[in-house]
C-alpha positions in Angstrom: 111.4 138.8 -7.3 108.5 137.8 -5.0 107.2 140.5 -2.7 105.4 139.5 0.5 103.8 141.8 3.0 101.7 139.3 5.0 103.3 137.4 7.9 101.0 134.4 7.2 101.8 134.4 3.5 105.5 134.5 4.4 105.1 131.5 6.8 103.3 129.5 4.1 105.9 130.3 1.4 108.7 129.3 3.9 106.8 126.0 4.4 106.8 125.4 0.7 110.5 126.0 0.4 111.1 123.5 3.3 108.9 120.9 1.6 111.0 121.4 -1.6 114.2 121.0 0.5 115.4 124.4 -0.5 117.8 126.1 1.9 116.9 129.7 2.8 119.2 132.6 3.8 117.7 135.7 5.4 119.1 139.2 5.2 117.3 141.4 7.7 117.3 145.2 6.9 115.5 148.4 7.7 115.6 149.4 4.0 117.2 152.4 2.4 119.6 150.0 0.9 123.3 150.6 0.1 126.3 148.6 -0.9 126.7 147.2 2.6 123.2 145.6 2.5 123.9 144.3 -1.1 127.1 142.7 0.1 125.1 140.8 2.6 122.7 139.6 -0.1 125.6 138.4 -2.3 127.0 136.4 0.6 123.6 134.9 1.3 123.4 133.9 -2.4 126.6 131.9 -2.0 125.3 130.1 1.1 121.7 129.2 0.1 119.3 128.4 -2.7 116.8 131.1 -1.7 117.6 134.6 -0.5 115.0 136.4 1.5 115.6 140.1 2.4 113.4 141.7 4.9 112.7 145.4 4.9 111.1 146.6 8.2 111.7 149.8 10.1 111.2 148.2 13.5 109.5 150.6 15.9 110.4 148.4 18.9 114.1 149.3 18.7 113.5 153.1 18.6 113.4 155.2 21.8 110.6 157.8 22.3 112.8 160.7 21.1 114.7 158.8 18.3 114.3 159.1 14.6 111.7 156.4 13.8 109.5 158.9 11.9 112.4 160.4 10.0 114.3 157.3 9.3 115.2 157.4 5.6 112.9 155.3 3.3 112.8 154.8 -0.5 110.7 151.8 -1.4 111.0 152.0 -5.2 114.8 152.3 -5.0 115.0 149.4 -2.5 112.9 147.2 -4.8 115.2 147.9 -7.8 118.5 147.3 -5.8 117.2 144.1 -4.2 116.0 142.7 -7.5 119.2 143.6 -9.3 121.2 142.0 -6.5 119.5 138.6 -7.0 117.2 138.6 -4.0 114.5 136.0 -4.5 111.9 137.3 -2.0 111.4 140.7 -0.3 109.5 140.4 2.9 108.2 143.8 3.9 105.5 143.6 6.6 103.9 146.6 8.2 104.1 147.3 12.0 100.6 146.0 12.6 101.5 142.7 11.0 104.6 142.3 13.2 103.1 143.8 16.4 99.3 143.3 16.3 97.0 144.8 18.9 97.7 143.4 22.3 101.2 142.3 21.5 103.3 141.9 24.7 106.1 139.4 24.3 109.8 140.5 24.0 113.2 139.0 24.0 115.3 140.4 26.8 119.1 140.5 26.2 121.6 140.1 29.0 125.0 141.4 29.8 126.0 142.1 26.2 123.3 144.7 25.9 124.3 146.8 28.8 127.3 148.6 27.2 128.2 150.8 24.3 125.1 151.4 22.2 123.0 149.6 24.8 124.0 152.0 27.5 122.9 155.1 25.6 119.8 153.5 24.0 117.8 151.6 26.7 115.6 149.0 25.2 117.2 149.2 21.8 118.6 145.7 21.7 115.4 144.3 23.3 113.6 145.5 20.2 116.3 144.2 17.8 116.4 140.8 19.4 112.6 140.5 19.4 112.1 141.4 15.8 115.0 139.2 14.6 113.6 136.3 16.6 110.2 136.8 15.0 111.8 137.0 11.6 113.6 133.7 12.3 110.3 132.0 13.2 108.4 133.5 10.2 111.0 132.9 7.5 112.6 129.7 9.0 116.1 130.4 7.4 119.0 128.0 7.6 121.4 131.0 7.5 121.0 134.7 8.5 123.6 137.3 7.4 124.5 140.4 9.5 127.1 143.1 8.9 130.0 143.7 11.3 129.3 147.4 11.2 126.8 146.8 14.0 129.2 144.6 15.9 127.5 144.7 19.3 124.2 143.8 17.6 125.8 140.9 15.7 127.2 139.5 19.0 123.9 139.8 20.8 122.0 138.1 18.0 124.6 135.3 17.9 124.2 134.8 21.7 120.4 134.9 21.4 120.5 132.2 18.7 122.7 130.0 20.9 120.8 130.6 24.1 117.3 130.0 22.6 118.5 127.0 20.5 117.4 128.6 17.3 118.3 126.4 14.3 119.9 129.3 12.4 123.6 129.7 11.4 124.7 133.3 11.8 127.1 134.7 9.2 128.9 138.0 9.9 130.0 140.0 6.8 132.8 142.6 6.7 132.1 146.3 7.0 131.7 148.0 3.7 133.1 151.6 3.7 133.0 154.8 1.7 136.2 155.9 -0.1 137.2 158.0 2.9 136.7 155.1 5.3 133.3 155.9 6.8 131.2 152.8 7.3 128.2 152.8 4.9 125.0 153.4 6.8 121.4 154.4 5.8 121.6 157.3 8.3 124.7 158.8 6.7 122.4 160.7 4.3 121.2 162.8 7.3 124.7 164.2 8.1 125.4 167.7 7.3 128.5 168.4 5.1 130.5 169.3 8.3 129.3 166.2 10.2 130.1 164.0 7.2 133.6 165.4 7.2 134.0 164.8 10.9 132.6 161.3 10.8 135.4 160.1 8.5 137.8 160.9 11.3 136.5 158.0 13.4 138.0 155.4 11.1 141.3 157.3 10.7 141.6 157.5 14.5 141.0 153.7 14.8 143.7 153.0 12.2 146.1 155.4 13.9 145.5 153.6 17.3 146.0 150.2 15.6 149.3 151.4 14.1 150.5 152.8 17.4 149.7 149.6 19.3 151.4 147.4 16.7 154.4 149.6 17.0 154.6 149.0 20.8 152.8 152.0 22.2 151.3 151.2 25.6 150.8 154.7 27.1 
């Protein structure tokens, strides 16, 4: 597995793949990989000749009082999991590579970013859209794979790709869940035992609501 930290080196490698007429699939992540991420990589492998996974904890999508500094990280474990999953290239730039001194250009998202997660985290989707747009320009993938766990994010990135005429096909992969139904997430490790127990109730409540609606409940 090739490991690249430099933006310029990644651009040059992407150019070589294009010259060789090899299709590239990109799996953007913030690392601390789990089975959800690996399922995205396996889908990417089915779709393209080269699988690039990015690992970048993007400071632009964190608010001033959010968990950027404490976001879980485990570089050695991520390397092992990515390689075992068949990733061809791991692109892991530092923040200074992605946002050099004087950086000042961002992708603004529209109506889709005003609700749900966007309402409680102002600027979050601006940061997400900006870094994904940059990754698309650097890696030049034919396909990019995102999980449906972050459903609002996937919808915003699909719209960004269409609105900006980016030549990337967006693939959305199903949510991967723990045995009790909780969606797999890198941040789950930070839950206390009680919070972890409570979190599983979210999926059970959604299933109950689905069953009630299907049974005709309208109240």
